[in-house]
BAVOZA-745667 format. One record per atom (N, C-alpha, C): residue number from 1; residue in one letter; x, y, z. Coordinates in nm, 3 decimals, padded with zeros to 5 digits. Example, Ala and Ser with C-alpha at 12.3 -4.5 7.8 and 13.67 -1.06 7.14 Angstrom:
BEGIN
+-----+---+---------+---------+---------+
|   k | r |       X |       Y |       Z |
+-----+---+---------+---------+---------+
|   1 | A |  01.319 | -00.569 |  00.780 |
|   1 | A |  01.230 | -00.450 |  00.780 |
|   1 | A |  01.320 | -00.330 |  00.780 |
|   2 | S |  01.285 | -00.225 |  00.708 |
|   2 | S |  01.367 | -00.106 |  00.714 |
|   2 | S |  01.290 |  00.003 |  00.787 |
+-----+---+---------+---------+---------+
END
This chain:
BEGIN
+-----+---+---------+---------+---------+
|   k | r |       X |       Y |       Z |
+-----+---+---------+---------+---------+
|   1 | M | -00.320 | -04.290 | -05.178 |
|   1 | M | -00.183 | -04.277 | -05.229 |
|   1 | M | -00.234 | -04.233 | -05.357 |
|   2 | N | -00.251 | -04.136 | -05.407 |
|   2 | N | -00.322 | -04.144 | -05.571 |
|   2 | N | -00.210 | -04.100 | -05.679 |
|   3 | I | -00.115 | -04.188 | -05.695 |
|   3 | I |  00.017 | -04.132 | -05.806 |
|   3 | I | -00.015 | -04.228 | -05.831 |
|   4 | S | -00.045 | -04.168 | -05.990 |
|   4 | S | -00.108 | -04.159 | -06.124 |
|   4 | S |  00.074 | -04.295 | -06.203 |
|   5 | F |  00.093 | -04.358 | -06.246 |
|   5 | F |  00.228 | -04.443 | -06.317 |
|   5 | F |  00.301 | -04.331 | -06.340 |
|   6 | S |  00.258 | -04.244 | -06.430 |
|   6 | S |  00.262 | -04.091 | -06.526 |
|   6 | S |  00.369 | -04.042 | -06.426 |
|   7 | Q |  00.301 | -03.998 | -06.309 |
|   7 | Q |  00.391 | -03.954 | -06.183 |
|   7 | Q |  00.503 | -03.961 | -06.174 |
|   8 | V |  00.495 | -04.134 | -06.153 |
|   8 | V |  00.567 | -04.220 | -06.101 |
|   8 | V |  00.697 | -04.208 | -06.196 |
|   9 | I |  00.695 | -04.225 | -06.342 |
|   9 | I |  00.780 | -04.190 | -06.446 |
|   9 | I |  00.899 | -04.075 | -06.436 |
|  10 | C |  00.755 | -03.990 | -06.418 |
|  10 | C |  00.834 | -03.823 | -06.447 |
|  10 | C |  00.977 | -03.834 | -06.296 |
|  11 | F |  00.940 | -03.898 | -06.154 |
|  11 | F |  00.960 | -03.802 | -06.036 |
|  11 | F |  01.065 | -03.957 | -06.110 |
|  12 | L |  01.125 | -04.060 | -06.144 |
|  12 | L |  01.270 | -04.133 | -06.147 |
|  12 | L |  01.315 | -04.053 | -06.327 |
|  13 | A |  01.237 | -04.002 | -06.403 |
|  13 | A |  01.312 | -03.896 | -06.472 |
|  13 | A |  01.416 | -03.754 | -06.450 |
|  14 | I |  01.281 | -03.729 | -06.383 |
|  14 | I |  01.399 | -03.604 | -06.295 |
|  14 | I |  01.494 | -03.693 | -06.190 |
|  15 | A |  01.514 | -03.743 | -06.125 |
|  15 | A |  01.579 | -03.809 | -06.047 |
|  15 | A |  01.690 | -03.912 | -06.113 |
|  16 | A |  01.738 | -03.958 | -06.190 |
|  16 | A |  01.808 | -03.991 | -06.295 |
|  16 | A |  01.891 | -03.874 | -06.372 |
|  17 | I |  01.844 | -03.810 | -06.444 |
|  17 | I |  01.909 | -03.647 | -06.476 |
|  17 | I |  01.933 | -03.621 | -06.341 |
|  18 | Y |  01.919 | -03.601 | -06.263 |
|  18 | Y |  01.951 | -03.485 | -06.134 |
|  18 | Y |  02.091 | -03.624 | -06.117 |
|  19 | G |  02.114 | -03.698 | -06.093 |
|  19 | G |  02.177 | -03.757 | -06.043 |
|  19 | G |  02.316 | -03.806 | -06.188 |
|  20 | F |  02.273 | -03.835 | -06.299 |
|  20 | F |  02.375 | -03.792 | -06.401 |
|  20 | F |  02.458 | -03.669 | -06.338 |
|  21 | V |  02.409 | -03.604 | -06.330 |
|  21 | V |  02.450 | -03.462 | -06.304 |
|  21 | V |  02.550 | -03.427 | -06.196 |
|  22 | M |  02.511 | -03.508 | -06.109 |
|  22 | M |  02.572 | -03.488 | -05.965 |
|  22 | M |  02.780 | -03.552 | -05.962 |
|  23 | V |  02.729 | -03.694 | -06.069 |
|  23 | V |  02.789 | -03.802 | -06.143 |
|  23 | V |  02.954 | -03.632 | -06.232 |
|  24 | Q |  02.839 | -03.618 | -06.324 |
|  24 | Q |  02.986 | -03.532 | -06.405 |
|  24 | Q |  03.003 | -03.419 | -06.346 |
|  25 | A |  02.953 | -03.412 | -06.234 |
|  25 | A |  02.956 | -03.252 | -06.135 |
|  25 | A |  03.127 | -03.313 | -06.067 |
|  26 | Q |  03.079 | -03.393 | -05.990 |
|  26 | Q |  03.217 | -03.500 | -05.907 |
|  26 | Q |  03.339 | -03.539 | -06.031 |
|  27 | L |  03.277 | -03.585 | -06.185 |
|  27 | L |  03.410 | -03.618 | -06.240 |
|  27 | L |  03.519 | -03.510 | -06.221 |
|  28 | A |  03.419 | -03.427 | -06.304 |
|  28 | A |  03.509 | -03.286 | -06.350 |
|  28 | A |  03.589 | -03.222 | -06.192 |
|  29 | Q |  03.526 | -03.242 | -06.095 |
|  29 | Q |  03.648 | -03.208 | -05.968 |
|  29 | Q |  03.777 | -03.326 | -06.025 |
|  30 | G |  03.688 | -03.450 | -06.048 |
|  30 | G |  03.855 | -03.539 | -05.964 |
|  30 | G |  03.809 | -03.674 | -05.915 |
|  31 | D |  03.676 | -03.619 | -05.829 |
|  31 | D |  03.648 | -03.730 | -05.700 |
|  31 | D |  03.601 | -03.864 | -05.762 |
|  32 | S |  03.618 | -03.978 | -05.631 |
|  32 | S |  03.590 | -04.090 | -05.718 |
|  32 | S |  03.435 | -04.069 | -05.634 |
|  33 | P |  03.281 | -04.098 | -05.745 |
|  33 | P |  03.178 | -04.104 | -05.738 |
|  33 | P |  03.099 | -04.183 | -05.569 |
|  34 | L |  03.277 | -04.301 | -05.531 |
|  34 | L |  03.260 | -04.366 | -05.399 |
|  34 | L |  03.286 | -04.258 | -05.252 |
|  35 | G |  03.382 | -04.177 | -05.327 |
|  35 | G |  03.543 | -04.114 | -05.203 |
|  35 | G |  03.411 | -04.019 | -05.080 |
|  36 | G |  03.555 | -04.039 | -05.064 |
|  36 | G |  03.508 | -03.850 | -04.891 |
|  36 | G |  03.609 | -03.892 | -04.854 |
|  37 | G |  03.623 | -03.837 | -04.747 |
|  37 | G |  03.734 | -03.806 | -04.660 |
|  37 | G |  03.891 | -03.694 | -04.693 |
|  38 | P |  03.989 | -03.710 | -04.634 |
|  38 | P |  04.053 | -03.635 | -04.653 |
|  38 | P |  04.153 | -03.689 | -04.804 |
|  39 | V |  04.121 | -03.762 | -04.813 |
|  39 | V |  04.246 | -03.828 | -04.951 |
|  39 | V |  04.128 | -03.730 | -05.141 |
|  40 | N |  04.033 | -03.721 | -05.106 |
|  40 | N |  03.962 | -03.582 | -05.239 |
|  40 | N |  03.833 | -03.542 | -05.210 |
|  41 | G |  03.856 | -03.488 | -05.105 |
|  41 | G |  03.754 | -03.412 | -05.051 |
|  41 | G |  03.634 | -03.406 | -05.007 |
|  42 | G |  03.597 | -03.598 | -05.001 |
|  42 | G |  03.492 | -03.638 | -04.982 |
|  42 | G |  03.317 | -03.519 | -05.152 |
|  43 | G |  03.400 | -03.579 | -05.267 |
|  43 | G |  03.357 | -03.519 | -05.332 |
|  43 | G |  03.173 | -03.537 | -05.401 |
|  44 | S |  03.098 | -03.686 | -05.264 |
|  44 | S |  02.996 | -03.700 | -05.338 |
|  44 | S |  02.959 | -03.723 | -05.197 |
|  45 | V |  02.816 | -03.723 | -05.215 |
|  45 | V |  02.688 | -03.773 | -05.134 |
|  45 | V |  02.694 | -03.831 | -04.988 |
|  46 | L |  02.721 | -03.966 | -05.009 |
|  46 | L |  02.807 | -04.139 | -05.028 |
|  46 | L |  02.933 | -04.059 | -04.933 |
|  47 | G |  03.023 | -04.023 | -05.046 |
|  47 | G |  03.180 | -03.997 | -04.935 |
|  47 | G |  03.151 | -03.881 | -04.812 |
|  48 | R |  03.057 | -03.787 | -04.773 |
|  48 | R |  03.036 | -03.739 | -04.639 |
|  48 | R |  02.961 | -03.739 | -04.579 |
|  49 | I |  02.921 | -03.869 | -04.623 |
|  49 | I |  02.788 | -03.965 | -04.504 |
|  49 | I |  02.894 | -04.072 | -04.424 |
|  50 | T |  02.978 | -04.096 | -04.508 |
|  50 | T |  03.124 | -04.161 | -04.422 |
|  50 | T |  03.258 | -04.148 | -04.393 |
|  51 | D |  03.220 | -04.014 | -04.429 |
|  51 | D |  03.330 | -03.913 | -04.353 |
|  51 | D |  03.294 | -03.849 | -04.211 |
|  52 | G |  03.181 | -03.844 | -04.217 |
|  52 | G |  03.048 | -03.810 | -04.144 |
|  52 | G |  03.024 | -03.670 | -04.146 |
|  53 | G |  03.008 | -03.598 | -04.223 |
|  53 | G |  03.016 | -03.515 | -04.285 |
|  53 | G |  03.039 | -03.392 | -04.322 |
|  54 | L |  03.195 | -03.450 | -04.335 |
|  54 | L |  03.279 | -03.298 | -04.353 |
|  54 | L |  03.371 | -03.252 | -04.452 |
|  55 | G |  03.295 | -03.359 | -04.539 |
|  55 | G |  03.431 | -03.356 | -04.667 |
|  55 | G |  03.313 | -03.276 | -04.734 |
|  56 | K |  03.370 | -03.155 | -04.833 |
|  56 | K |  03.355 | -03.012 | -04.882 |
|  56 | K |  03.340 | -03.026 | -05.014 |
+-----+---+---------+---------+---------+
END
């Protein structure tokens, strides 16, 4: 494992930006970040997992 500190920071920054964008997209669609299933269409990744992958 030859991973430098800067690579870790870069990865965390990308992950944080990606997560922020995903949350904003869910809020724009009116979905709960933790939701899933028939109530809100399974708008989040966690919702899709808990709903058996049926969320759209």
